[in-house]
Each structure stands twice: as C-alpha cells, then as structure tokens.
PQR file of N, CA, C, O and H, with PARSE charges and radii, in Angstrom:
ATOM      1  N   MET A   1       0.847  -1.163   0.000 -0.4000 1.5000
ATOM      2  CA  MET A   1       0.000   0.000   0.000 -0.0000 2.0000
ATOM      3  C   MET A   1       0.899   1.234   0.000  0.5500 1.7000
ATOM      4  O   MET A   1       1.863   1.300   0.763 -0.5500 1.4000
ATOM      5  N   THR A   2       0.596   2.187  -0.831 -0.4000 1.5000
ATOM      6  CA  THR A   2       1.398   3.392  -0.903 -0.0000 2.0000
ATOM      7  C   THR A   2       0.687   4.553  -0.225  0.5500 1.7000
ATOM      8  O   THR A   2      -0.542   4.613  -0.179 -0.5500 1.4000
ATOM      9  H   THR A   2      -0.187   2.134  -1.451  0.4000 1.0000
ATOM     10  N   LYS A   3       1.489   5.471   0.301 -0.4000 1.5000
ATOM     11  CA  LYS A   3       0.929   6.653   0.942 -0.0000 2.0000
ATOM     12  C   LYS A   3       0.589   7.686  -0.120  0.5500 1.7000
ATOM     13  O   LYS A   3       1.279   7.765  -1.136 -0.5500 1.4000
ATOM     14  H   LYS A   3       2.487   5.422   0.264  0.4000 1.0000
ATOM     15  N   PRO A   4      -0.463   8.485   0.090 -0.5600 1.5000
ATOM     16  CA  PRO A   4      -0.774   9.530  -0.888  0.2800 2.0000
ATOM     17  C   PRO A   4       0.321  10.587  -0.894  0.5500 1.7000
ATOM     18  O   PRO A   4       1.002  10.795   0.110 -0.5500 1.4000
ATOM     19  N   ALA A   5       0.482  11.245  -2.019 -0.4000 1.5000
ATOM     20  CA  ALA A   5       1.506  12.269  -2.151 -0.0000 2.0000
ATOM     21  C   ALA A   5       1.188  13.457  -1.250  0.5500 1.7000
ATOM     22  O   ALA A   5       0.027  13.815  -1.051 -0.5500 1.4000
ATOM     23  H   ALA A   5      -0.071  11.076  -2.835  0.4000 1.0000
ATOM     24  N   ALA A   6       2.238  14.055  -0.715 -0.4000 1.5000
ATOM     25  CA  ALA A   6       2.063  15.234   0.131 -0.0000 2.0000
ATOM     26  C   ALA A   6       1.615  16.411  -0.736  0.5500 1.7000
ATOM     27  O   ALA A   6       2.026  16.527  -1.891 -0.5500 1.4000
ATOM     28  H   ALA A   6       3.181  13.764  -0.877  0.4000 1.0000
ATOM     29  N   PRO A   7       0.774  17.282  -0.177 -0.5600 1.5000
ATOM     30  CA  PRO A   7       0.340  18.435  -0.971  0.2800 2.0000
ATOM     31  C   PRO A   7       1.529  19.339  -1.274  0.5500 1.7000
ATOM     32  O   PRO A   7       2.435  19.492  -0.454 -0.5500 1.4000
ATOM     33  N   LYS A   8       1.512  19.930  -2.460 -0.4000 1.5000
ATOM     34  CA  LYS A   8       2.602  20.820  -2.852 -0.0000 2.0000
ATOM     35  C   LYS A   8       2.443  22.146  -2.131  0.5500 1.7000
ATOM     36  O   LYS A   8       1.333  22.656  -1.978 -0.5500 1.4000
ATOM     37  H   LYS A   8       0.777  19.805  -3.126  0.4000 1.0000
ATOM     38  N   ARG A   9       3.550  22.690  -1.695 -0.4000 1.5000
ATOM     39  CA  ARG A   9       3.485  23.965  -0.986 -0.0000 2.0000
ATOM     40  C   ARG A   9       3.383  25.108  -1.984  0.5500 1.7000
ATOM     41  O   ARG A   9       3.846  25.015  -3.121 -0.5500 1.4000
ATOM     42  H   ARG A   9       4.452  22.275  -1.819  0.4000 1.0000
ATOM     43  N   HIS A  10       2.774  26.174  -1.531 -0.4000 1.5000
ATOM     44  CA  HIS A  10       2.570  27.341  -2.377 -0.0000 2.0000
ATOM     45  C   HIS A  10       3.712  28.329  -2.136  0.5500 1.7000
ATOM     46  O   HIS A  10       3.980  28.702  -0.994 -0.5500 1.4000
ATOM     47  H   HIS A  10       2.398  26.250  -0.607  0.4000 1.0000
ATOM     48  N   LEU A  11       4.373  28.743  -3.190 -0.4000 1.5000
ATOM     49  CA  LEU A  11       5.455  29.705  -3.059 -0.0000 2.0000
ATOM     50  C   LEU A  11       4.880  31.118  -3.017  0.5500 1.7000
ATOM     51  O   LEU A  11       3.962  31.428  -3.776 -0.5500 1.4000
ATOM     52  H   LEU A  11       4.156  28.440  -4.118  0.4000 1.0000
ATOM     53  N   PRO A  12       5.404  31.982  -2.142 -0.5600 1.5000
ATOM     54  CA  PRO A  12       4.871  33.333  -2.049  0.2800 2.0000
ATOM     55  C   PRO A  12       5.058  34.153  -3.327  0.5500 1.7000
ATOM     56  O   PRO A  12       4.328  35.118  -3.552 -0.5500 1.4000
ATOM     57  N   THR A  13       6.017  33.782  -4.153 -0.4000 1.5000
ATOM     58  CA  THR A  13       6.266  34.521  -5.393 -0.0000 2.0000
ATOM     59  C   THR A  13       5.453  33.994  -6.567  0.5500 1.7000
ATOM     60  O   THR A  13       5.579  34.507  -7.679 -0.5500 1.4000
ATOM     61  H   THR A  13       6.609  32.998  -3.970  0.4000 1.0000
ATOM     62  N   SER A  14       4.633  32.994  -6.347 -0.4000 1.5000
ATOM     63  CA  SER A  14       3.845  32.396  -7.416 -0.0000 2.0000
ATOM     64  C   SER A  14       2.764  33.351  -7.909  0.5500 1.7000
ATOM     65  O   SER A  14       2.138  34.035  -7.099 -0.5500 1.4000
ATOM     66  H   SER A  14       4.531  32.576  -5.444  0.4000 1.0000
ATOM     67  N   PRO A  15       2.531  33.412  -9.223 -0.5600 1.5000
ATOM     68  CA  PRO A  15       1.463  34.274  -9.738  0.2800 2.0000
ATOM     69  C   PRO A  15       0.066  33.670  -9.551  0.5500 1.7000
ATOM     70  O   PRO A  15      -0.939  34.339  -9.792 -0.5500 1.4000
ATOM     71  N   PHE A  16       0.008  32.424  -9.126 -0.4000 1.5000
ATOM     72  CA  PHE A  16      -1.268  31.738  -8.940 -0.0000 2.0000
ATOM     73  C   PHE A  16      -1.733  31.866  -7.499  0.5500 1.7000
ATOM     74  O   PHE A  16      -0.917  31.984  -6.584 -0.5500 1.4000
ATOM     75  H   PHE A  16       0.825  31.881  -8.929  0.4000 1.0000
ATOM     76  N   LYS A  17      -3.048  31.843  -7.298 -0.4000 1.5000
ATOM     77  CA  LYS A  17      -3.600  31.945  -5.954 -0.0000 2.0000
ATOM     78  C   LYS A  17      -3.292  30.683  -5.161  0.5500 1.7000
ATOM     79  O   LYS A  17      -3.209  29.588  -5.717 -0.5500 1.4000
ATOM     80  H   LYS A  17      -3.710  31.747  -8.041  0.4000 1.0000
ATOM     81  N   ALA A  18      -3.124  30.852  -3.860 -0.4000 1.5000
ATOM     82  CA  ALA A  18      -2.881  29.717  -2.975 -0.0000 2.0000
ATOM     83  C   ALA A  18      -4.153  28.890  -2.868  0.5500 1.7000
ATOM     84  O   ALA A  18      -5.250  29.449  -2.866 -0.5500 1.4000
ATOM     85  H   ALA A  18      -3.191  31.742  -3.409  0.4000 1.0000
ATOM     86  N   PRO A  19      -4.027  27.560  -2.779 -0.5600 1.5000
ATOM     87  CA  PRO A  19      -5.237  26.739  -2.634  0.2800 2.0000
ATOM     88  C   PRO A  19      -5.931  27.041  -1.305  0.5500 1.7000
ATOM     89  O   PRO A  19      -5.284  27.285  -0.287 -0.5500 1.4000
ATOM     90  N   VAL A  20      -7.237  27.017  -1.342 -0.4000 1.5000
ATOM     91  CA  VAL A  20      -8.025  27.306  -0.146 -0.0000 2.0000
ATOM     92  C   VAL A  20      -8.053  26.071   0.730  0.5500 1.7000
ATOM     93  O   VAL A  20      -8.411  24.988   0.269 -0.5500 1.4000
ATOM     94  H   VAL A  20      -7.762  26.818  -2.170  0.4000 1.0000
ATOM     95  N   THR A  21      -7.674  26.227   2.003 -0.4000 1.5000
ATOM     96  CA  THR A  21      -7.740  25.107   2.933 -0.0000 2.0000
ATOM     97  C   THR A  21      -9.094  25.140   3.620  0.5500 1.7000
ATOM     98  O   THR A  21      -9.542  26.181   4.100 -0.5500 1.4000
ATOM     99  H   THR A  21      -7.383  27.108   2.378  0.4000 1.0000
ATOM    100  N   ARG A  22      -9.730  23.985   3.656 -0.4000 1.5000
ATOM    101  CA  ARG A  22     -11.062  23.862   4.238 -0.0000 2.0000
ATOM    102  C   ARG A  22     -10.963  23.828   5.761  0.5500 1.7000
ATOM    103  O   ARG A  22     -10.119  23.124   6.315 -0.5500 1.4000
ATOM    104  H   ARG A  22      -9.366  23.140   3.266  0.4000 1.0000
ATOM    105  N   ALA A  23     -11.817  24.581   6.430 -0.4000 1.5000
ATOM    106  CA  ALA A  23     -11.850  24.568   7.888 -0.0000 2.0000
ATOM    107  C   ALA A  23     -12.415  23.229   8.362  0.5500 1.7000
ATOM    108  O   ALA A  23     -13.350  22.706   7.756 -0.5500 1.4000
ATOM    109  H   ALA A  23     -12.502  25.154   5.980  0.4000 1.0000
ATOM    110  N   PRO A  24     -11.861  22.669   9.435 -0.5600 1.5000
ATOM    111  CA  PRO A  24     -12.389  21.386   9.917  0.2800 2.0000
ATOM    112  C   PRO A  24     -13.834  21.534  10.381  0.5500 1.7000
ATOM    113  O   PRO A  24     -14.210  22.528  11.001 -0.5500 1.4000
ATOM    114  N   GLU A  25     -14.632  20.518  10.064 -0.4000 1.5000
ATOM    115  CA  GLU A  25     -16.048  20.563  10.441 -0.0000 2.0000
ATOM    116  C   GLU A  25     -16.205  20.366  11.938  0.5500 1.7000
ATOM    117  O   GLU A  25     -15.429  19.651  12.573 -0.5500 1.4000
ATOM    118  H   GLU A  25     -14.327  19.710   9.560  0.4000 1.0000
ATOM    119  N   GLN A  26     -17.213  21.006  12.484 -0.4000 1.5000
ATOM    120  CA  GLN A  26     -17.543  20.862  13.893 -0.0000 2.0000
ATOM    121  C   GLN A  26     -18.778  19.975  13.999  0.5500 1.7000
ATOM    122  O   GLN A  26     -19.775  20.199  13.312 -0.5500 1.4000
ATOM    123  H   GLN A  26     -17.843  21.587  11.968  0.4000 1.0000
ATOM    124  N   PHE A  27     -18.705  18.981  14.854 -0.4000 1.5000
ATOM    125  CA  PHE A  27     -19.817  18.070  15.052 -0.0000 2.0000
ATOM    126  C   PHE A  27     -20.330  18.198  16.478  0.5500 1.7000
ATOM    127  O   PHE A  27     -19.574  18.517  17.395 -0.5500 1.4000
ATOM    128  H   PHE A  27     -17.896  18.799  15.412  0.4000 1.0000
ATOM    129  N   ALA A  28     -21.622  17.946  16.656 -0.4000 1.5000
ATOM    130  CA  ALA A  28     -22.247  17.960  17.980 -0.0000 2.0000
ATOM    131  C   ALA A  28     -22.914  16.609  18.202  0.5500 1.7000
ATOM    132  O   ALA A  28     -23.224  15.891  17.252 -0.5500 1.4000
ATOM    133  H   ALA A  28     -22.236  17.686  15.912  0.4000 1.0000
ATOM    134  N   ILE A  29     -23.126  16.278  19.462 -0.4000 1.5000
ATOM    135  CA  ILE A  29     -23.778  15.012  19.800 -0.0000 2.0000
ATOM    136  C   ILE A  29     -25.181  15.025  19.204  0.5500 1.7000
ATOM    137  O   ILE A  29     -25.929  15.987  19.377 -0.5500 1.4000
ATOM    138  H   ILE A  29     -22.874  16.862  20.234  0.4000 1.0000
ATOM    139  N   GLY A  30     -25.527  13.959  18.509 -0.4000 1.5000
ATOM    140  CA  GLY A  30     -26.834  13.832  17.884 -0.0000 2.0000
ATOM    141  C   GLY A  30     -26.831  14.136  16.398  0.5500 1.7000
ATOM    142  O   GLY A  30     -27.824  13.871  15.722 -0.5500 1.4000
ATOM    143  H   GLY A  30     -24.919  13.177  18.369  0.4000 1.0000
ATOM    144  N   ASP A  31     -25.741  14.686  15.868 -0.4000 1.5000
ATOM    145  CA  ASP A  31     -25.664  14.987  14.428 -0.0000 2.0000
ATOM    146  C   ASP A  31     -25.660  13.705  13.614  0.5500 1.7000
ATOM    147  O   ASP A  31     -25.002  12.730  13.977 -0.5500 1.4000
ATOM    148  H   ASP A  31     -24.934  14.901  16.417  0.4000 1.0000
ATOM    149  N   GLN A  32     -26.402  13.713  12.506 -0.4000 1.5000
ATOM    150  CA  GLN A  32     -26.335  12.604  11.559 -0.0000 2.0000
ATOM    151  C   GLN A  32     -25.191  12.881  10.603  0.5500 1.7000
ATOM    152  O   GLN A  32     -25.040  13.997  10.106 -0.5500 1.4000
ATOM    153  H   GLN A  32     -26.936  14.505  12.211  0.4000 1.0000
ATOM    154  N   VAL A  33     -24.380  11.852  10.345 -0.4000 1.5000
ATOM    155  CA  VAL A  33     -23.222  12.001   9.479 -0.0000 2.0000
ATOM    156  C   VAL A  33     -23.161  10.851   8.488  0.5500 1.7000
ATOM    157  O   VAL A  33     -23.809   9.820   8.665 -0.5500 1.4000
ATOM    158  H   VAL A  33     -24.503  10.945  10.748  0.4000 1.0000
ATOM    159  N   THR A  34     -22.371  11.051   7.445 -0.4000 1.5000
ATOM    160  CA  THR A  34     -22.072   9.980   6.519 -0.0000 2.0000
ATOM    161  C   THR A  34     -20.557   9.875   6.403  0.5500 1.7000
ATOM    162  O   THR A  34     -19.853  10.884   6.369 -0.5500 1.4000
ATOM    163  H   THR A  34     -21.845  11.889   7.301  0.4000 1.0000
ATOM    164  N   HIS A  35     -20.071   8.654   6.345 -0.4000 1.5000
ATOM    165  CA  HIS A  35     -18.643   8.384   6.255 -0.0000 2.0000
ATOM    166  C   HIS A  35     -18.394   7.605   4.976  0.5500 1.7000
ATOM    167  O   HIS A  35     -19.180   6.725   4.624 -0.5500 1.4000
ATOM    168  H   HIS A  35     -20.643   7.834   6.373  0.4000 1.0000
ATOM    169  N   ASP A  36     -17.304   7.917   4.271 -0.4000 1.5000
ATOM    170  CA  ASP A  36     -17.007   7.267   2.995 -0.0000 2.0000
ATOM    171  C   ASP A  36     -16.848   5.754   3.115  0.5500 1.7000
ATOM    172  O   ASP A  36     -17.159   5.031   2.168 -0.5500 1.4000
ATOM    173  H   ASP A  36     -16.666   8.632   4.557  0.4000 1.0000
ATOM    174  N   VAL A  37     -16.377   5.266   4.246 -0.4000 1.5000
ATOM    175  CA  VAL A  37     -16.144   3.829   4.420 -0.0000 2.0000
ATOM    176  C   VAL A  37     -17.262   3.162   5.210  0.5500 1.7000
ATOM    177  O   VAL A  37     -17.732   2.092   4.823 -0.5500 1.4000
ATOM    178  H   VAL A  37     -16.125   5.853   5.015  0.4000 1.0000
ATOM    179  N   HIS A  38     -17.699   3.778   6.315 -0.4000 1.5000
ATOM    180  CA  HIS A  38     -18.629   3.141   7.248 -0.0000 2.0000
ATOM    181  C   HIS A  38     -20.097   3.426   6.964  0.5500 1.7000
ATOM    182  O   HIS A  38     -20.962   2.709   7.466 -0.5500 1.4000
ATOM    183  H   HIS A  38     -17.317   4.647   6.629  0.4000 1.0000
ATOM    184  N   GLY A  39     -20.402   4.446   6.179 -0.4000 1.5000
ATOM    185  CA  GLY A  39     -21.786   4.747   5.822 -0.0000 2.0000
ATOM    186  C   GLY A  39     -22.444   5.742   6.755  0.5500 1.7000
ATOM    187  O   GLY A  39     -21.784   6.630   7.295 -0.5500 1.4000
ATOM    188  H   GLY A  39     -19.699   5.028   5.771  0.4000 1.0000
ATOM    189  N   LEU A  40     -23.771   5.590   6.948 -0.4000 1.5000
ATOM    190  CA  LEU A  40     -24.547   6.516   7.769 -0.0000 2.0000
ATOM    191  C   LEU A  40     -24.368   6.232   9.247  0.5500 1.7000
ATOM    192  O   LEU A  40     -24.259   5.079   9.663 -0.5500 1.4000
ATOM    193  H   LEU A  40     -24.307   4.869   6.509  0.4000 1.0000
ATOM    194  N   GLY A  41     -24.338   7.309  10.042 -0.4000 1.5000
ATOM    195  CA  GLY A  41     -24.184   7.140  11.477 -0.0000 2.0000
ATOM    196  C   GLY A  41     -24.666   8.357  12.232  0.5500 1.7000
ATOM    197  O   GLY A  41     -25.087   9.349  11.637 -0.5500 1.4000
ATOM    198  H   GLY A  41     -24.427   8.246   9.703  0.4000 1.0000
ATOM    199  N   ARG A  42     -24.599   8.271  13.562 -0.4000 1.5000
ATOM    200  CA  ARG A  42     -25.002   9.367  14.432 -0.0000 2.0000
ATOM    201  C   ARG A  42     -23.895   9.573  15.470  0.5500 1.7000
ATOM    202  O   ARG A  42     -23.394   8.616  16.061 -0.5500 1.4000
ATOM    203  H   ARG A  42     -24.257   7.465  14.045  0.4000 1.0000
ATOM    204  N   VAL A  43     -23.521  10.856  15.680 -0.4000 1.5000
ATOM    205  CA  VAL A  43     -22.479  11.199  16.643 -0.0000 2.0000
ATOM    206  C   VAL A  43     -23.020  10.973  18.049  0.5500 1.7000
ATOM    207  O   VAL A  43     -24.066  11.515  18.407 -0.5500 1.4000
ATOM    208  H   VAL A  43     -23.928  11.633  15.200  0.4000 1.0000
ATOM    209  N   VAL A  44     -22.310  10.171  18.853 -0.4000 1.5000
ATOM    210  CA  VAL A  44     -22.739   9.884  20.220 -0.0000 2.0000
ATOM    211  C   VAL A  44     -21.758  10.430  21.252  0.5500 1.7000
ATOM    212  O   VAL A  44     -22.044  10.412  22.450 -0.5500 1.4000
ATOM    213  H   VAL A  44     -21.461   9.731  18.563  0.4000 1.0000
ATOM    214  N   GLY A  45     -20.607  10.914  20.799 -0.4000 1.5000
ATOM    215  CA  GLY A  45     -19.634  11.482  21.728 -0.0000 2.0000
ATOM    216  C   GLY A  45     -18.628  12.350  20.990  0.5500 1.7000
ATOM    217  O   GLY A  45     -18.370  12.152  19.803 -0.5500 1.4000
ATOM    218  H   GLY A  45     -20.374  10.928  19.827  0.4000 1.0000
ATOM    219  N   ILE A  46     -18.060  13.319  21.712 -0.4000 1.5000
ATOM    220  CA  ILE A  46     -17.080  14.235  21.140 -0.0000 2.0000
ATOM    221  C   ILE A  46     -15.894  14.342  22.088  0.5500 1.7000
ATOM    222  O   ILE A  46     -16.072  14.483  23.298 -0.5500 1.4000
ATOM    223  H   ILE A  46     -18.270  13.479  22.676  0.4000 1.0000
ATOM    224  N   GLU A  47     -14.683  14.275  21.540 -0.4000 1.5000
ATOM    225  CA  GLU A  47     -13.467  14.600  22.275 -0.0000 2.0000
ATOM    226  C   GLU A  47     -12.943  15.878  21.641  0.5500 1.7000
ATOM    227  O   GLU A  47     -12.557  15.867  20.472 -0.5500 1.4000
ATOM    228  H   GLU A  47     -14.538  14.161  20.557  0.4000 1.0000
ATOM    229  N   ASP A  48     -12.922  16.963  22.371 -0.4000 1.5000
ATOM    230  CA  ASP A  48     -12.640  18.311  21.846 -0.0000 2.0000
ATOM    231  C   ASP A  48     -11.454  18.349  20.899  0.5500 1.7000
ATOM    232  O   ASP A  48     -10.302  18.221  21.315 -0.5500 1.4000
ATOM    233  H   ASP A  48     -13.236  16.972  23.320  0.4000 1.0000
ATOM    234  N   GLY A  49     -11.758  18.530  19.600 -0.4000 1.5000
ATOM    235  CA  GLY A  49     -10.731  18.694  18.587 -0.0000 2.0000
ATOM    236  C   GLY A  49      -9.907  17.465  18.279  0.5500 1.7000
ATOM    237  O   GLY A  49      -8.987  17.535  17.464 -0.5500 1.4000
ATOM    238  H   GLY A  49     -12.693  18.635  19.262  0.4000 1.0000
ATOM    239  N   ILE A  50     -10.210  16.331  18.913 -0.4000 1.5000
ATOM    240  CA  ILE A  50      -9.402  15.130  18.719 -0.0000 2.0000
ATOM    241  C   ILE A  50     -10.145  14.075  17.912  0.5500 1.7000
ATOM    242  O   ILE A  50      -9.630  13.570  16.914 -0.5500 1.4000
ATOM    243  H   ILE A  50     -10.957  16.274  19.576  0.4000 1.0000
ATOM    244  N   ALA A  51     -11.355  13.745  18.345 -0.4000 1.5000
ATOM    245  CA  ALA A  51     -12.091  12.658  17.704 -0.0000 2.0000
ATOM    246  C   ALA A  51     -13.584  12.779  17.980  0.5500 1.7000
ATOM    247  O   ALA A  51     -14.023  13.523  18.858 -0.5500 1.4000
ATOM    248  H   ALA A  51     -11.774  14.155  19.155  0.4000 1.0000
ATOM    249  N   ALA A  52     -14.344  12.021  17.199 -0.4000 1.5000
ATOM    250  CA  ALA A  52     -15.785  11.922  17.398 -0.0000 2.0000
ATOM    251  C   ALA A  52     -16.139  10.443  17.479  0.5500 1.7000
ATOM    252  O   ALA A  52     -15.657   9.646  16.673 -0.5500 1.4000
ATOM    253  H   ALA A  52     -13.988  11.417  16.487  0.4000 1.0000
ATOM    254  N   LEU A  53     -16.967  10.072  18.431 -0.4000 1.5000
ATOM    255  CA  LEU A  53     -17.443   8.703  18.560 -0.0000 2.0000
ATOM    256  C   LEU A  53     -18.765   8.616  17.811  0.5500 1.7000
ATOM    257  O   LEU A  53     -19.725   9.309  18.150 -0.5500 1.4000
ATOM    258  H   LEU A  53     -17.359  10.719  19.085  0.4000 1.0000
ATOM    259  N   VAL A  54     -18.812   7.756  16.784 -0.4000 1.5000
ATOM    260  CA  VAL A  54     -19.971   7.674  15.900 -0.0000 2.0000
ATOM    261  C   VAL A  54     -20.546   6.266  15.933  0.5500 1.7000
ATOM    262  O   VAL A  54     -19.817   5.281  15.818 -0.5500 1.4000
ATOM    263  H   VAL A  54     -18.033   7.193  16.508  0.4000 1.0000
ATOM    264  N   ASP A  55     -21.876   6.185  16.093 -0.4000 1.5000
ATOM    265  CA  ASP A  55     -22.585   4.902  16.074 -0.0000 2.0000
ATOM    266  C   ASP A  55     -23.089   4.669  14.655  0.5500 1.7000
ATOM    267  O   ASP A  55     -23.946   5.406  14.167 -0.5500 1.4000
ATOM    268  H   ASP A  55     -22.468   6.986  16.186  0.4000 1.0000
ATOM    269  N   PHE A  56     -22.553   3.636  13.990 -0.4000 1.5000
ATOM    270  CA  PHE A  56     -22.950   3.308  12.625 -0.0000 2.0000
ATOM    271  C   PHE A  56     -23.966   2.175  12.575  0.5500 1.7000
ATOM    272  O   PHE A  56     -24.195   1.599  11.512 -0.5500 1.4000
ATOM    273  H   PHE A  56     -21.857   3.037  14.387  0.4000 1.0000
ATOM    274  N   GLY A  57     -24.571   1.853  13.699 -0.4000 1.5000
ATOM    275  CA  GLY A  57     -25.571   0.791  13.747 -0.0000 2.0000
ATOM    276  C   GLY A  57     -24.937  -0.538  14.105  0.5500 1.7000
ATOM    277  O   GLY A  57     -25.255  -1.111  15.147 -0.5500 1.4000
ATOM    278  H   GLY A  57     -24.385   2.321  14.562  0.4000 1.0000
ATOM    279  N   SER A  58     -24.054  -1.036  13.270 -0.4000 1.5000
ATOM    280  CA  SER A  58     -23.406  -2.320  13.528 -0.0000 2.0000
ATOM    281  C   SER A  58     -22.195  -2.171  14.444  0.5500 1.7000
ATOM    282  O   SER A  58     -21.784  -3.141  15.080 -0.5500 1.4000
ATOM    283  H   SER A  58     -23.795  -0.571  12.423  0.4000 1.0000
ATOM    284  N   ALA A  59     -21.621  -0.979  14.523 -0.4000 1.5000
ATOM    285  CA  ALA A  59     -20.434  -0.754  15.349 -0.0000 2.0000
ATOM    286  C   ALA A  59     -20.312   0.718  15.697  0.5500 1.7000
ATOM    287  O   ALA A  59     -20.812   1.587  14.982 -0.5500 1.4000
ATOM    288  H   ALA A  59     -21.955  -0.190  14.007  0.4000 1.0000
ATOM    289  N   GLN A  60     -19.630   0.985  16.820 -0.4000 1.5000
ATOM    290  CA  GLN A  60     -19.289   2.358  17.177 -0.0000 2.0000
ATOM    291  C   GLN A  60     -17.821   2.561  16.834  0.5500 1.7000
ATOM    292  O   GLN A  60     -16.969   1.756  17.212 -0.5500 1.4000
ATOM    293  H   GLN A  60     -19.224   0.279  17.401  0.4000 1.0000
ATOM    294  N   MET A  61     -17.533   3.638  16.117 -0.4000 1.5000
ATOM    295  CA  MET A  61     -16.167   3.916  15.680 -0.0000 2.0000
ATOM    296  C   MET A  61     -15.733   5.268  16.218  0.5500 1.7000
ATOM    297  O   MET A  61     -16.535   6.194  16.336 -0.5500 1.4000
ATOM    298  H   MET A  61     -18.225   4.291  15.810  0.4000 1.0000
ATOM    299  N   ARG A  62     -14.445   5.367  16.545 -0.4000 1.5000
ATOM    300  CA  ARG A  62     -13.835   6.630  16.963 -0.0000 2.0000
ATOM    301  C   ARG A  62     -13.153   7.204  15.725  0.5500 1.7000
ATOM    302  O   ARG A  62     -12.141   6.673  15.269 -0.5500 1.4000
ATOM    303  H   ARG A  62     -13.793   4.614  16.450  0.4000 1.0000
ATOM    304  N   ILE A  63     -13.703   8.285  15.183 -0.4000 1.5000
ATOM    305  CA  ILE A  63     -13.192   8.909  13.977 -0.0000 2.0000
ATOM    306  C   ILE A  63     -12.324  10.096  14.384  0.5500 1.7000
ATOM    307  O   ILE A  63     -12.793  11.014  15.057 -0.5500 1.4000
ATOM    308  H   ILE A  63     -14.525   8.717  15.553  0.4000 1.0000
ATOM    309  N   LEU A  64     -11.054  10.071  13.972 -0.4000 1.5000
ATOM    310  CA  LEU A  64     -10.105  11.107  14.358 -0.0000 2.0000
ATOM    311  C   LEU A  64     -10.247  12.356  13.490  0.5500 1.7000
ATOM    312  O   LEU A  64     -10.615  12.283  12.317 -0.5500 1.4000
ATOM    313  H   LEU A  64     -10.673   9.325  13.426  0.4000 1.0000
ATOM    314  N   SER A  65      -9.944  13.502  14.100 -0.4000 1.5000
ATOM    315  CA  SER A  65      -9.939  14.768  13.373 -0.0000 2.0000
ATOM    316  C   SER A  65      -8.791  14.757  12.387  0.5500 1.7000
ATOM    317  O   SER A  65      -7.740  14.220  12.735 -0.5500 1.4000
ATOM    318  H   SER A  65      -9.645  13.561  15.053  0.4000 1.0000
ATOM    319  N   PRO A  66      -8.896  15.286  11.217 -0.5600 1.5000
ATOM    320  CA  PRO A  66      -9.716  16.361  10.677  0.2800 2.0000
ATOM    321  C   PRO A  66     -10.953  15.879   9.942  0.5500 1.7000
ATOM    322  O   PRO A  66     -11.508  16.646   9.156 -0.5500 1.4000
ATOM    323  N   TYR A  67     -11.412  14.676  10.147 -0.4000 1.5000
ATOM    324  CA  TYR A  67     -12.666  14.166   9.599 -0.0000 2.0000
ATOM    325  C   TYR A  67     -12.739  14.282   8.081  0.5500 1.7000
ATOM    326  O   TYR A  67     -13.760  14.712   7.543 -0.5500 1.4000
ATOM    327  H   TYR A  67     -10.961  14.052  10.786  0.4000 1.0000
ATOM    328  N   ALA A  68     -11.680  13.907   7.391 -0.4000 1.5000
ATOM    329  CA  ALA A  68     -11.607  14.052   5.929 -0.0000 2.0000
ATOM    330  C   ALA A  68     -12.681  13.251   5.204  0.5500 1.7000
ATOM    331  O   ALA A  68     -13.170  13.686   4.162 -0.5500 1.4000
ATOM    332  H   ALA A  68     -10.851  13.557   7.828  0.4000 1.0000
ATOM    333  N   LYS A  69     -13.058  12.086   5.736 -0.4000 1.5000
ATOM    334  CA  LYS A  69     -14.007  11.221   5.036 -0.0000 2.0000
ATOM    335  C   LYS A  69     -15.418  11.307   5.610  0.5500 1.7000
ATOM    336  O   LYS A  69     -16.288  10.532   5.211 -0.5500 1.4000
ATOM    337  H   LYS A  69     -12.660  11.732   6.583  0.4000 1.0000
ATOM    338  N   MET A  70     -15.667  12.242   6.549 -0.4000 1.5000
ATOM    339  CA  MET A  70     -16.964  12.307   7.195 -0.0000 2.0000
ATOM    340  C   MET A  70     -17.587  13.684   6.972  0.5500 1.7000
ATOM    341  O   MET A  70     -16.921  14.711   7.106 -0.5500 1.4000
ATOM    342  H   MET A  70     -14.961  12.871   6.873  0.4000 1.0000
ATOM    343  N   THR A  71     -18.874  13.686   6.631 -0.4000 1.5000
ATOM    344  CA  THR A  71     -19.591  14.941   6.434 -0.0000 2.0000
ATOM    345  C   THR A  71     -20.917  14.914   7.190  0.5500 1.7000
ATOM    346  O   THR A  71     -21.517  13.859   7.394 -0.5500 1.4000
ATOM    347  H   THR A  71     -19.415  12.852   6.522  0.4000 1.0000
ATOM    348  N   LYS A  72     -21.351  16.099   7.597 -0.4000 1.5000
ATOM    349  CA  LYS A  72     -22.614  16.243   8.333 -0.0000 2.0000
ATOM    350  C   LYS A  72     -23.758  16.271   7.336  0.5500 1.7000
ATOM    351  O   LYS A  72     -23.652  16.888   6.276 -0.5500 1.4000
ATOM    352  H   LYS A  72     -20.863  16.956   7.432  0.4000 1.0000
ATOM    353  N   LEU A  73     -24.859  15.598   7.678 -0.4000 1.5000
ATOM    354  CA  LEU A  73     -26.050  15.612   6.816 -0.0000 2.0000
ATOM    355  C   LEU A  73     -27.016  16.680   7.249  0.5500 1.7000
ATOM    356  O   LEU A  73     -28.075  16.838   6.640 -0.5500 1.4000
ATOM    357  H   LEU A  73     -24.945  15.097   8.539  0.4000 1.0000
TER
END
C-alpha cells in the first residue's frame, strides 16, 4: 500500500492563488453524518478537537480529526 503524495506547498512569489484550505467541520452530539467507508451514522460522543465517537448501527467507531471522510447531513 502506498501513501498519498504530500500536498505541494505554495510559493509566495507564485502568480497563482494559494489553494483554499477547508476549515475542519464541527460536530455535535446527535448529528447525523455519513462516512465514505462506514456509511450513515449518528455522533454519540465528542473529544474536543481530537475525535468523534460515531454509532454506525453495527459498530461504534472513533473517527479522528480532521474528519476528511466524514460529512454532516
């Protein structure tokens, strides 16, 4: 298995605009979410800025921040 390539850094002298970095999503207990691997779930716990505990029905998973594969519905 190979690791994904690191993002290229933006040079300050570049004539092109810097890529916009997305702010990490904030989740609250009770939010419905979808995960690219695990599917639909509901947030049942939060660890401030570290992880979210999500119940996907068949299992509870601890999803670490920055929540790249998880979105709020």
